[in-house]
C-alpha positions as a Markdown table, in Angstrom:
| # | Residue | x | y | z |
|---|---|---|---|---|
| 1 | Met | 0.0 | 0.0 | 0.0 |
| 2 | Leu | 1.2 | 3.5 | -0.9 |
| 3 | Glu | -0.3 | 6.5 | 0.8 |
| 4 | Phe | 0.3 | 10.1 | -0.2 |
| 5 | Asp | -0.8 | 13.4 | 1.3 |
| 6 | Tyr | -2.5 | 15.7 | -1.2 |
| 7 | Ile | -0.3 | 18.6 | -2.4 |
| 8 | Glu | -1.9 | 22.0 | -1.9 |
| 9 | Gly | -5.2 | 20.4 | -1.2 |
| 10 | Glu | -5.4 | 18.5 | -4.4 |
| 11 | Pro | -4.8 | 14.8 | -5.3 |
| 12 | Ile | -1.3 | 15.5 | -6.6 |
| 13 | Ile | 1.6 | 13.1 | -5.9 |
| 14 | Pro | 5.3 | 13.0 | -6.7 |
| 15 | Ala | 6.5 | 10.4 | -9.2 |
| 16 | Ile | 9.7 | 9.8 | -11.2 |
| 17 | Leu | 9.8 | 9.2 | -14.9 |
| 18 | Glu | 12.7 | 7.4 | -16.4 |
| 19 | Asn | 13.7 | 6.8 | -20.1 |
| 20 | Gly | 17.2 | 5.3 | -20.4 |
| 21 | Asn | 19.5 | 7.6 | -18.5 |
| 22 | Lys | 17.1 | 10.5 | -18.4 |
| 23 | Thr | 15.1 | 11.1 | -15.2 |
| 24 | Leu | 12.4 | 13.6 | -14.2 |
| 25 | Ile | 10.8 | 14.1 | -10.8 |
| 26 | Leu | 7.4 | 15.5 | -11.3 |
| 27 | Asp | 4.1 | 16.2 | -9.4 |
| 28 | Phe | 1.2 | 14.5 | -11.1 |
| 29 | Phe | -2.5 | 15.3 | -10.7 |
| 30 | Ile | -4.3 | 12.0 | -10.3 |
| 31 | Asp | -7.1 | 12.1 | -12.8 |
| 32 | Ser | -9.4 | 9.1 | -12.8 |
| 33 | Gly | -11.2 | 10.7 | -15.8 |
| 34 | Ala | -8.0 | 10.7 | -17.9 |
| 35 | Asp | -7.3 | 7.6 | -20.1 |
| 36 | Met | -3.6 | 8.0 | -20.0 |
| 37 | Thr | -0.8 | 9.7 | -18.1 |
| 38 | Met | 0.1 | 12.9 | -20.0 |
| 39 | Ile | 3.1 | 15.3 | -20.0 |
| 40 | Pro | 3.7 | 18.5 | -21.9 |
| 41 | Leu | 6.0 | 18.5 | -25.0 |
| 42 | Ser | 8.9 | 20.3 | -23.3 |
| 43 | Phe | 9.1 | 17.5 | -20.7 |
| 44 | Ala | 8.7 | 14.8 | -23.3 |
| 45 | Arg | 11.8 | 16.3 | -25.0 |
| 46 | Leu | 13.7 | 16.3 | -21.7 |
| 47 | Leu | 13.0 | 12.6 | -21.6 |
| 48 | Gly | 14.6 | 12.2 | -25.0 |
| 49 | Phe | 11.4 | 12.1 | -27.1 |
| 50 | Glu | 12.5 | 14.6 | -29.8 |
| 51 | Ser | 10.6 | 13.4 | -32.8 |
| 52 | Trp | 7.5 | 11.5 | -33.8 |
| 53 | Lys | 5.8 | 10.5 | -37.0 |
| 54 | Ile | 2.6 | 12.2 | -38.1 |
| 55 | Glu | 0.9 | 8.8 | -38.2 |
| 56 | Glu | 1.6 | 8.5 | -34.4 |
| 57 | Val | -0.3 | 11.6 | -33.5 |
| 58 | Glu | -3.7 | 11.1 | -31.8 |
| 59 | Asn | -6.1 | 13.5 | -30.2 |
| 60 | Ala | -7.5 | 13.5 | -26.7 |
| 61 | Arg | -10.5 | 15.6 | -25.6 |
| 62 | Asp | -9.8 | 18.1 | -22.9 |
| 63 | Ala | -12.1 | 19.3 | -20.2 |
| 64 | Gly | -13.2 | 22.3 | -22.3 |
| 65 | Gly | -14.4 | 20.1 | -25.2 |
| 66 | Gly | -11.3 | 20.9 | -27.3 |
| 67 | Thr | -8.6 | 18.4 | -28.4 |
| 68 | Val | -5.0 | 17.9 | -27.4 |
| 69 | Pro | -2.7 | 16.2 | -30.0 |
| 70 | Tyr | -0.3 | 13.7 | -28.5 |
| 71 | Phe | 2.0 | 10.8 | -29.3 |
| 72 | Val | 2.6 | 7.7 | -27.1 |
| 73 | Arg | 5.8 | 6.4 | -25.7 |
| 74 | Ser | 6.7 | 3.9 | -23.0 |
| 75 | Val | 8.6 | 5.0 | -19.9 |
| 76 | Gln | 9.4 | 3.7 | -16.4 |
| 77 | Ile | 7.5 | 5.4 | -13.6 |
| 78 | Ile | 8.3 | 5.2 | -9.9 |
| 79 | Ile | 5.4 | 5.8 | -7.6 |
| 80 | Gly | 6.5 | 5.5 | -4.0 |
| 81 | Asn | 8.6 | 2.3 | -4.0 |
| 82 | Lys | 6.9 | 0.7 | -7.0 |
| 83 | Lys | 8.5 | 0.9 | -10.5 |
| 84 | Leu | 6.3 | 0.2 | -13.5 |
| 85 | Thr | 6.5 | 0.4 | -17.2 |
| 86 | Ile | 3.7 | 2.6 | -18.5 |
| 87 | Arg | 2.6 | 4.3 | -21.7 |
| 88 | Ile | 2.4 | 8.1 | -21.6 |
| 89 | Ala | 0.8 | 10.6 | -23.9 |
| 90 | Cys | 3.3 | 13.2 | -24.8 |
| 91 | Ser | 1.3 | 16.3 | -25.7 |
| 92 | Leu | 2.4 | 18.4 | -28.7 |
| 93 | Gln | 1.5 | 21.4 | -26.6 |
| 94 | Asp | 3.0 | 22.8 | -23.4 |
| 95 | Asn | -0.2 | 24.1 | -21.9 |
| 96 | Val | -1.3 | 20.7 | -20.4 |
| 97 | Pro | -0.9 | 19.7 | -16.8 |
| 98 | Phe | 0.9 | 16.6 | -15.6 |
| 99 | Leu | -1.8 | 14.0 | -15.4 |
| 100 | Leu | -1.6 | 10.5 | -13.9 |
| 101 | Gly | -4.3 | 8.7 | -15.9 |
| 102 | Arg | -5.9 | 5.2 | -15.7 |
| 103 | Lys | -4.1 | 3.2 | -18.4 |
| 104 | Asp | -1.3 | 1.0 | -16.9 |
| 105 | Ile | -1.9 | 2.4 | -13.4 |
| 106 | Phe | -5.5 | 1.7 | -12.4 |
| 107 | Asp | -5.3 | -1.9 | -13.6 |
| 108 | Arg | -2.4 | -2.5 | -11.1 |
| 109 | Phe | -3.7 | -0.5 | -8.2 |
| 110 | Gln | -6.9 | 0.3 | -6.5 |
| 111 | Val | -6.7 | 4.1 | -6.1 |
| 112 | Cys | -8.8 | 5.6 | -3.3 |
| 113 | Phe | -9.2 | 9.3 | -2.8 |
| 114 | Asn | -9.9 | 10.5 | 0.8 |
| 115 | Asp | -10.8 | 14.1 | 0.3 |
| 116 | Lys | -11.7 | 14.5 | 4.0 |
| 117 | Asp | -8.1 | 13.7 | 5.2 |
| 118 | Lys | -6.5 | 14.9 | 1.9 |
| 119 | Lys | -4.9 | 11.6 | 1.1 |
| 120 | Val | -4.8 | 9.2 | -1.8 |
| 121 | Val | -4.0 | 5.5 | -1.3 |
| 122 | Phe | -2.7 | 3.1 | -3.9 |
| 123 | Thr | -3.3 | -0.6 | -3.0 |
| 124 | Glu | -1.6 | -3.1 | -5.3 |
| 125 | Leu | -4.1 | -5.6 | -7.0 |
């Protein structure tokens, strides 16, 4: 079981992304409504994802009804003491938040939000 206190009153947790010898420590908003974990383009580039093919670009709907173009890559993520390989959506824009989505996470953990105590608990399945 992994338990995290909310950051600034929101279900935001620290996590580490790794791609080869590149590492980023980021705070992710846990979004049970997001299909995939998403990062902005500038951070995708910091992980070494400099190029993509036009055929790889997909579009996600944002909360405002618009679309966000992205491409998908695999990375290692470390949440607490657990290291997983996940797929992340690398946005082609920089104006997107760091989102921890369901794919490759919620099928491995039961994720419980405790808004009263401002905590989130990941229980391995």
